[in-house]
ZATORLO-366052 format. One record per residue (C-alpha): y negated, x negated, z; residue in one letter; residue number from 1. Coordinates in nm, 2 decimals, decimal comma, always signed. Example, Ala and Ser with C-alpha at 12.3 -4.5 7.8 and 13.67 -1.06 7.14 Angstrom:
BEGIN
<mardo><Y>+0,45</Y><X>-1,23</X><Z>+0,78</Z><rest>A</rest><nr>1</nr></mardo>
<mardo><Y>+0,11</Y><X>-1,37</X><Z>+0,71</Z><rest>S</rest><nr>2</nr></mardo>
This chain:
BEGIN
<mardo><Y>-3,13</Y><X>+2,71</X><Z>-7,97</Z><rest>M</rest><nr>1</nr></mardo>
<mardo><Y>-3,45</Y><X>+2,68</X><Z>-7,77</Z><rest>S</rest><nr>2</nr></mardo>
<mardo><Y>-3,75</Y><X>+2,49</X><Z>-7,89</Z><rest>E</rest><nr>3</nr></mardo>
<mardo><Y>-3,68</Y><X>+2,21</X><Z>-7,64</Z><rest>L</rest><nr>4</nr></mardo>
<mardo><Y>-3,32</Y><X>+2,17</X><Z>-7,75</Z><rest>K</rest><nr>5</nr></mardo>
<mardo><Y>-3,42</Y><X>+2,16</X><Z>-8,11</Z><rest>K</rest><nr>6</nr></mardo>
<mardo><Y>-3,68</Y><X>+1,89</X><Z>-8,05</Z><rest>L</rest><nr>7</nr></mardo>
<mardo><Y>-3,43</Y><X>+1,68</X><Z>-7,84</Z><rest>R</rest><nr>8</nr></mardo>
<mardo><Y>-3,16</Y><X>+1,72</X><Z>-8,12</Z><rest>H</rest><nr>9</nr></mardo>
<mardo><Y>-3,42</Y><X>+1,61</X><Z>-8,38</Z><rest>A</rest><nr>10</nr></mardo>
<mardo><Y>-3,53</Y><X>+1,31</X><Z>-8,19</Z><rest>F</rest><nr>11</nr></mardo>
<mardo><Y>-3,16</Y><X>+1,19</X><Z>-8,13</Z><rest>S</rest><nr>12</nr></mardo>
<mardo><Y>-3,11</Y><X>+1,22</X><Z>-8,50</Z><rest>K</rest><nr>13</nr></mardo>
<mardo><Y>-3,42</Y><X>+1,03</X><Z>-8,58</Z><rest>I</rest><nr>14</nr></mardo>
<mardo><Y>-3,30</Y><X>+0,75</X><Z>-8,33</Z><rest>L</rest><nr>15</nr></mardo>
<mardo><Y>-2,97</Y><X>+0,75</X><Z>-8,51</Z><rest>A</rest><nr>16</nr></mardo>
<mardo><Y>-3,12</Y><X>+0,72</X><Z>-8,85</Z><rest>K</rest><nr>17</nr></mardo>
<mardo><Y>-3,34</Y><X>+0,44</X><Z>-8,73</Z><rest>E</rest><nr>18</nr></mardo>
<mardo><Y>-3,04</Y><X>+0,25</X><Z>-8,59</Z><rest>G</rest><nr>19</nr></mardo>
<mardo><Y>-2,86</Y><X>+0,28</X><Z>-8,91</Z><rest>K</rest><nr>20</nr></mardo>
<mardo><Y>-3,14</Y><X>+0,17</X><Z>-9,13</Z><rest>L</rest><nr>21</nr></mardo>
<mardo><Y>-3,19</Y><X>-0,14</X><Z>-8,89</Z><rest>L</rest><nr>22</nr></mardo>
<mardo><Y>-2,82</Y><X>-0,23</X><Z>-8,95</Z><rest>K</rest><nr>23</nr></mardo>
<mardo><Y>-2,87</Y><X>-0,20</X><Z>-9,33</Z><rest>I</rest><nr>24</nr></mardo>
<mardo><Y>-3,17</Y><X>-0,41</X><Z>-9,31</Z><rest>M</rest><nr>25</nr></mardo>
<mardo><Y>-2,99</Y><X>-0,67</X><Z>-9,10</Z><rest>G</rest><nr>26</nr></mardo>
<mardo><Y>-2,70</Y><X>-0,69</X><Z>-9,36</Z><rest>A</rest><nr>27</nr></mardo>
<mardo><Y>-2,73</Y><X>-0,93</X><Z>-9,65</Z><rest>E</rest><nr>28</nr></mardo>
<mardo><Y>-2,86</Y><X>-0,80</X><Z>-9,99</Z><rest>G</rest><nr>29</nr></mardo>
<mardo><Y>-3,02</Y><X>-0,46</X><Z>-10,04</Z><rest>G</rest><nr>30</nr></mardo>
<mardo><Y>-3,38</Y><X>-0,37</X><Z>-10,10</Z><rest>D</rest><nr>31</nr></mardo>
<mardo><Y>-3,57</Y><X>-0,46</X><Z>-9,78</Z><rest>T</rest><nr>32</nr></mardo>
<mardo><Y>-3,90</Y><X>-0,33</X><Z>-9,91</Z><rest>L</rest><nr>33</nr></mardo>
<mardo><Y>-3,77</Y><X>+0,02</X><Z>-9,97</Z><rest>K</rest><nr>34</nr></mardo>
<mardo><Y>-3,59</Y><X>+0,01</X><Z>-9,63</Z><rest>N</rest><nr>35</nr></mardo>
<mardo><Y>-3,90</Y><X>-0,11</X><Z>-9,45</Z><rest>E</rest><nr>36</nr></mardo>
<mardo><Y>-4,11</Y><X>+0,18</X><Z>-9,61</Z><rest>T</rest><nr>37</nr></mardo>
<mardo><Y>-3,83</Y><X>+0,42</X><Z>-9,50</Z><rest>K</rest><nr>38</nr></mardo>
<mardo><Y>-3,85</Y><X>+0,27</X><Z>-9,15</Z><rest>L</rest><nr>39</nr></mardo>
<mardo><Y>-4,22</Y><X>+0,31</X><Z>-9,11</Z><rest>E</rest><nr>40</nr></mardo>
<mardo><Y>-4,19</Y><X>+0,67</X><Z>-9,23</Z><rest>E</rest><nr>41</nr></mardo>
<mardo><Y>-3,91</Y><X>+0,73</X><Z>-8,98</Z><rest>L</rest><nr>42</nr></mardo>
<mardo><Y>-4,11</Y><X>+0,57</X><Z>-8,69</Z><rest>R</rest><nr>43</nr></mardo>
<mardo><Y>-4,40</Y><X>+0,79</X><Z>-8,77</Z><rest>G</rest><nr>44</nr></mardo>
<mardo><Y>-4,18</Y><X>+1,10</X><Z>-8,75</Z><rest>R</rest><nr>45</nr></mardo>
<mardo><Y>-4,04</Y><X>+0,96</X><Z>-8,42</Z><rest>K</rest><nr>46</nr></mardo>
<mardo><Y>-4,38</Y><X>+0,94</X><Z>-8,27</Z><rest>K</rest><nr>47</nr></mardo>
<mardo><Y>-4,46</Y><X>+1,29</X><Z>-8,38</Z><rest>E</rest><nr>48</nr></mardo>
<mardo><Y>-4,14</Y><X>+1,43</X><Z>-8,24</Z><rest>T</rest><nr>49</nr></mardo>
<mardo><Y>-4,17</Y><X>+1,24</X><Z>-7,91</Z><rest>L</rest><nr>50</nr></mardo>
<mardo><Y>-4,52</Y><X>+1,38</X><Z>-7,88</Z><rest>A</rest><nr>51</nr></mardo>
<mardo><Y>-4,40</Y><X>+1,74</X><Z>-7,94</Z><rest>S</rest><nr>52</nr></mardo>
<mardo><Y>-4,10</Y><X>+1,69</X><Z>-7,71</Z><rest>L</rest><nr>53</nr></mardo>
<mardo><Y>-4,33</Y><X>+1,56</X><Z>-7,42</Z><rest>A</rest><nr>54</nr></mardo>
<mardo><Y>-4,56</Y><X>+1,86</X><Z>-7,48</Z><rest>E</rest><nr>55</nr></mardo>
<mardo><Y>-4,27</Y><X>+2,11</X><Z>-7,48</Z><rest>A</rest><nr>56</nr></mardo>
<mardo><Y>-4,12</Y><X>+1,96</X><Z>-7,17</Z><rest>E</rest><nr>57</nr></mardo>
<mardo><Y>-4,46</Y><X>+1,99</X><Z>-6,99</Z><rest>M</rest><nr>58</nr></mardo>
<mardo><Y>-4,49</Y><X>+2,35</X><Z>-7,09</Z><rest>E</rest><nr>59</nr></mardo>
<mardo><Y>-4,13</Y><X>+2,41</X><Z>-6,96</Z><rest>A</rest><nr>60</nr></mardo>
<mardo><Y>-4,21</Y><X>+2,24</X><Z>-6,63</Z><rest>A</rest><nr>61</nr></mardo>
<mardo><Y>-4,53</Y><X>+2,45</X><Z>-6,59</Z><rest>D</rest><nr>62</nr></mardo>
<mardo><Y>-4,32</Y><X>+2,77</X><Z>-6,65</Z><rest>K</rest><nr>63</nr></mardo>
<mardo><Y>-4,07</Y><X>+2,67</X><Z>-6,38</Z><rest>K</rest><nr>64</nr></mardo>
<mardo><Y>-4,33</Y><X>+2,60</X><Z>-6,11</Z><rest>V</rest><nr>65</nr></mardo>
<mardo><Y>-4,38</Y><X>+2,91</X><Z>-5,90</Z><rest>K</rest><nr>66</nr></mardo>
<mardo><Y>-4,66</Y><X>+2,93</X><Z>-5,62</Z><rest>P</rest><nr>67</nr></mardo>
<mardo><Y>-4,52</Y><X>+2,91</X><Z>-5,27</Z><rest>R</rest><nr>68</nr></mardo>
<mardo><Y>-4,56</Y><X>+3,18</X><Z>-5,02</Z><rest>R</rest><nr>69</nr></mardo>
<mardo><Y>-4,74</Y><X>+3,07</X><Z>-4,70</Z><rest>S</rest><nr>70</nr></mardo>
<mardo><Y>-4,61</Y><X>+3,15</X><Z>-4,36</Z><rest>G</rest><nr>71</nr></mardo>
<mardo><Y>-4,26</Y><X>+3,27</X><Z>-4,25</Z><rest>G</rest><nr>72</nr></mardo>
<mardo><Y>-3,93</Y><X>+3,09</X><Z>-4,29</Z><rest>A</rest><nr>73</nr></mardo>
<mardo><Y>-3,97</Y><X>+3,11</X><Z>-4,67</Z><rest>G</rest><nr>74</nr></mardo>
<mardo><Y>-3,62</Y><X>+3,21</X><Z>-4,73</Z><rest>G</rest><nr>75</nr></mardo>
<mardo><Y>-3,47</Y><X>+2,91</X><Z>-4,55</Z><rest>R</rest><nr>76</nr></mardo>
<mardo><Y>-3,23</Y><X>+2,92</X><Z>-4,26</Z><rest>M</rest><nr>77</nr></mardo>
<mardo><Y>-3,40</Y><X>+2,90</X><Z>-3,93</Z><rest>M</rest><nr>78</nr></mardo>
<mardo><Y>-3,28</Y><X>+2,66</X><Z>-3,66</Z><rest>M</rest><nr>79</nr></mardo>
<mardo><Y>-3,20</Y><X>+2,80</X><Z>-3,31</Z><rest>P</rest><nr>80</nr></mardo>
<mardo><Y>-3,51</Y><X>+2,64</X><Z>-3,17</Z><rest>Q</rest><nr>81</nr></mardo>
<mardo><Y>-3,73</Y><X>+2,84</X><Z>-3,42</Z><rest>E</rest><nr>82</nr></mardo>
<mardo><Y>-3,58</Y><X>+3,18</X><Z>-3,31</Z><rest>Y</rest><nr>83</nr></mardo>
<mardo><Y>-3,77</Y><X>+3,14</X><Z>-2,97</Z><rest>S</rest><nr>84</nr></mardo>
<mardo><Y>-4,09</Y><X>+3,11</X><Z>-3,15</Z><rest>K</rest><nr>85</nr></mardo>
<mardo><Y>-4,05</Y><X>+3,44</X><Z>-3,31</Z><rest>R</rest><nr>86</nr></mardo>
<mardo><Y>-4,03</Y><X>+3,79</X><Z>-3,17</Z><rest>T</rest><nr>87</nr></mardo>
<mardo><Y>-3,69</Y><X>+3,85</X><Z>-3,33</Z><rest>L</rest><nr>88</nr></mardo>
<mardo><Y>-3,51</Y><X>+3,67</X><Z>-3,05</Z><rest>Y</rest><nr>89</nr></mardo>
<mardo><Y>-3,60</Y><X>+3,62</X><Z>-2,70</Z><rest>K</rest><nr>90</nr></mardo>
<mardo><Y>-3,37</Y><X>+3,42</X><Z>-2,48</Z><rest>P</rest><nr>91</nr></mardo>
<mardo><Y>-3,30</Y><X>+3,58</X><Z>-2,14</Z><rest>K</rest><nr>92</nr></mardo>
<mardo><Y>-3,45</Y><X>+3,41</X><Z>-1,84</Z><rest>T</rest><nr>93</nr></mardo>
<mardo><Y>-3,31</Y><X>+3,44</X><Z>-1,49</Z><rest>N</rest><nr>94</nr></mardo>
């Protein structure tokens, strides 16, 4: 699994744990002080993971960007009007 996938997976697990903890805290009874402490720790981990994920996505985006070649058709299909601009095709004139 790539680093980006691992970070996304970890982030989704943290979100699920946070939701679960909030449900427990919303229910009657239970130790809210203990759960609040857990929630604060979880939110700290969430911030760290989100920062790491953003950094990894930026690095991945930088790797995908390739410099463009200047001039020419650049690998795209040329329209018939463009053929006459090049020496490849010269229309017959009578």
